[in-house]
N, C-alpha and C positions, 0 to 999 in steps of 0.2 A: 425388460428395461433396456438391455443391450441393443435389441433389434430396433426399438423405438428411437434410441439415440442414433443408430446408424441411419435410419430413414430421415430423421431430422437433419443430420449432417449432410446427407445427399441433397435434400431439398434446399438447405441453406446454401450449399455450394452452387446449386443451379440458380438460385435467386440472385446471388451476387455476381454471377457471370464469371465463373472460373475460366481463366484463359489457358487453353491447352493447344499445343501444336502450332499456334500462330505467333509465337513469341521468340522465334529463333533470332531474328534481327535485334529485338530488344535485349536479348540475353547477351549480346556482344557489347552492350554499352552499360556504363555504371548508372547508379541510382539517380544522381543529379542530372546527367545528360539525358536519361530517359524521361525524367520529369519535365525538363525544360523543353524537349522536343515534342512532348505531348500537347503543349500549348495551353493547358488548363491549370497549371500550377505556378503561374507567374508570381503570385504573392508568396508562396512557399519558397520559391527560388530566391526571391529578394530577401526573405527572412533568413534563409540559410547563409546568404552572403553577409548580411548584417551581423549574424551571430558567429561568424567565423567557422562555420561547420561544413563549408563546401568541400574542402580538401579531405575532411574526415569521411564524408559520405561518398567521396570518389575513391577512397582507400580500399584496401583488400577486403575488410569486413569478415564474414558476411553480416549484413544487417537486414532486418525486416522493418519497413517504414509504413506506418498508417498515415497516408498522405492526404491532407485536406485540400480540396479543390479551391479555386478562387472564389466560388460561390460559398463555400464553407467559411472562408475568412470574412466574406461580406456579411455573414450572419452575426458577427460579433458587434457589440455596441459601437456606435459611431466614434471614431477617433482611437479605438483600441489598437489597431494595427500600426497606425502612425506613431502612437506612443511607444509601442514595443520596439519599433525600428530605430528609435533614438539611441545614440551611443551610450548615454547614461543608464539606459535600461537593458544593456546587453546581457547581464546576468539573468534577468527575468526572462528575456527572450530565449536564451539558451535552455533555461529550465523548461519552458513550454515546448520547444522543438525536440529536445531529447526525450520528452515524455511520449513522443510519437515513434520512438525508435526502440526496437527490441534487438538485442544481440543474437546473432544467428539467423538462419534462413528458415522461417516458419511459414509453411504453405497453408492454404485454406483448409486442407484436409486435417492438418494438425490444429489450427486455430479453433475450429468448431468443437474440438474435444477438450478445450481448456476452459477453466473458470476464471483464470487471471493470468497475466504475464508481467514479469518484471521488466521495466524499461531501463534505458541507459540513464535516465533521470534519477533512478533509484526507487521511485514509487512504482506501484503496480497499476495496470489498467485492468478493469473488470471485463470479462468476456462472457457473453451468453447468446444462445440461439433462441430467438423469440419469434413465433409465428413465421418461421421460414427465413427470418433475417438474422444476420450476425451483427451483434451490437458490441461495440468497444466503448466502455463507459456509456455515455448517452448518444454516441454517434453510430450510424449505420454504415456497414461496409457495402459500397455500391458497385465495386469491381475488385476482383481479387486476382492474385497470382500473376502480376505483371513481372515477368522474370527479367533480372538485370545481371550483369556480369559479377556484381559483388553483393547480390542479395535479391530481395523481392519487395514489391510494392503492393499494398492493399489500399484502395482509394476509399476515403471516408467523407461523409457529408457534413461533418461538424469538426471544429477545432477541439482537440482534447486539451483540457485544462487541469494541470496538476494542482495539488493543494498548495496554496501560498502561505498558509499559517504554520508556524513552528509548533512544537509539542505543547508548550504552555497555552498558546493562543487557541489551539485546537481543543484542548481540554476545557478552557474557559467557555468557548462557544457551546460545548456540549451541555454545560450547566449542572452536571452531576459530579463534579470533581472539586468542589469548593474547598473541602478540607485538605485534599491533596495539594492544591495550589497554595493554600495558606501555609502548609507544612514546608513546601519547597521554598517559599519565601523566607520562612523563619530559619531554615537550614542553610540559606544562602546558595541554593542550587538552581534558581530560576535562570541565571545567566548560562550555566552549563547546559541546561535543558533547552536553551534557546540558541545554542551555538551551531556551527556548521557541521561538526562531526555527527554522522548518523547514529541514532540511538534507538533502542527498543525499550519501551516502558510498559510494564505490567501495572496498570493503573487501578488502584482500589477506588470504588465509588464512595460517595458520602455515606451510603448505607453500610459499606464495608467497615469504615472507620467507626461507625456507630455501634458495631458489634463489640468493640473493645470495651473492657471494664470502665465504668463511670470514672471520669477524671483522668484517664490515660492520655487522651489527646491533649487536654489542657496542660498536663504535666510536661509532655514532650515539647510543647510549643514554648516553654519557658527558656530564656536565654542560657541558663546554666545547663540545659539538657540538649543544646544545639548539636554537639558531637554525636550523641546517641540517636537523635532524630535523623541526622544526616546519614548515619550508618544504615538505619532502617530504610530510608528512602532509596539509597544507592543499591540496596538489596533487591529493589524492584526494577533496576535498570541494567540492560545488557548493551555492550558496545556493538554498533552496526545495526543494520535492518534485518531482523529475523522474523519472517512471516510465519503464520500459524502452521503451515505444512512443515516448515523447517523446525519449528519449536517441537512438534510432535516426533519428527524423524530423528532429531538430534538427541532428544530425551534429557540431556544434561546441558545446562548453559551456565557459563561463569558470569557473575554479575560484576559491576564496577566496584562494588563493595569488597569483592574477593570471594564471597561465598558462592555456592553452587545451587542452582535451581533444578528440580527434577520434574519433567513433564510426563504425564501418563494419560492414556485414553483406553478405557475398557468398557464395553457394553454401553456406549454412548456417554460415558462419564469422562470429561476432559478437565484435568487439573494441572496446576503448576504449584508445586510444594503444598498441595492440599487445598489451594484456593481454586474455585471454579472459574473457568473461562466463560464469560457470558457474552462477549462480543470480541471479534478479532479483526486484525488487519485494517485499522483505521489509519489512513495515510496522513502524515504531516510533512511539511517541507523538509524537515531534518530527521525524519525517522518514522516509526510506526508505533501505534498504541494498541495494546490488548487489554480489554477491561476485565477485571477480576472482582470476585464478590467477598474477598477477605483480605485483610492486611497480612502480608507475609513477614515473618520475623527472622532475622539472622540467627544462626545457632546459639550464639552467646546470649542474645536477648531472649530466645525461646527458653533457654535453661533457667533464666531468672524469672520469666513470666509464663510458665507453662500453662497457667489457667486461661490464657488467651489463645490457645491453639485454635486455628480456623476450623469452622465446621466443614464437613465434606458434603458436596452437593452432586446430584445426578443431573447430567445434561444430555440433550440429544442434538446432534449436529444437523444443520440444514442450511440451504442456500437462500439468501434473501431474494425474492422475486423481482425486486426493483433494482438492486445494486449488484447482485450476483455474489455478494460477500458471504463468506462462511461464518455462521454464528452458532452459538450453542444456547439452547433454551433449557432453563431449569425445570425439571418435571417432578423432582422429589428431593426433600432435604432430610438428611440423616442426622439425628440429634447426637450430641456429644455424650460419650460414655463416662 
């Protein structure tokens, strides 16, 4: 597997035209100057100016920029670029542009070894080597390792688009979180989950809520139980963006409810407080969603309702062939004792 990965990496770097030895002059100039002088990034340069990011990308850095060519911008629907360049759409433009920037200098030799990379936007781009090509989300890297004084440029053939939907909107579009959304509304938490501060949500599916004893959900949705419902929901939320690799490496996460979540992975089983992780790293404009198969209960709630302890499930981690996202597939369910 290691040797195969090595040869794929070498082939990919050859396919995208890794620049070596001929970039001494470019390395003396910053990212913006290099892009402008190349002559094929006029739209990107105009967008950086409109977004107020020119001075930032002329700064010390270092930065890694996945730079869309003018042809890449031309592939967007008619009027998209003109709309983004309008002053009233500056925030949206900045969100798109910063989604193309990774902090640090990440050369092609490193890129091809990654499954994903966190951008300055906050969301992650998915990376995969496919048929000798390096793909960043749906874009293909057509030229790599253009060295600059404050970083490095990799040229891509499509504009990368971050998620524009917040956490509730992302969950609504998925169609499998109707109970969770109804609960968030009843608890008065929709506005919080729609805010600007990044959050990580461990989202129980409708099937997860259906595992609770009959009448539990209906009881929690009553106005008199709003405080209890809010506490349970907040126990599923962690401040900041915490992607799956960090969830497993940190092992313990403090929720906005105040309680602690414990992550574990052993022999292909990935759990968070006993709930199985069935899908991870679903980006939203204001955070990230990890899908779980059971409702997690805060310690106080668990003590009162021990009969609803989540079932334990066995999962195998794999990488989605289309998105490159790490997910976990349930292969066996262990009954409660």
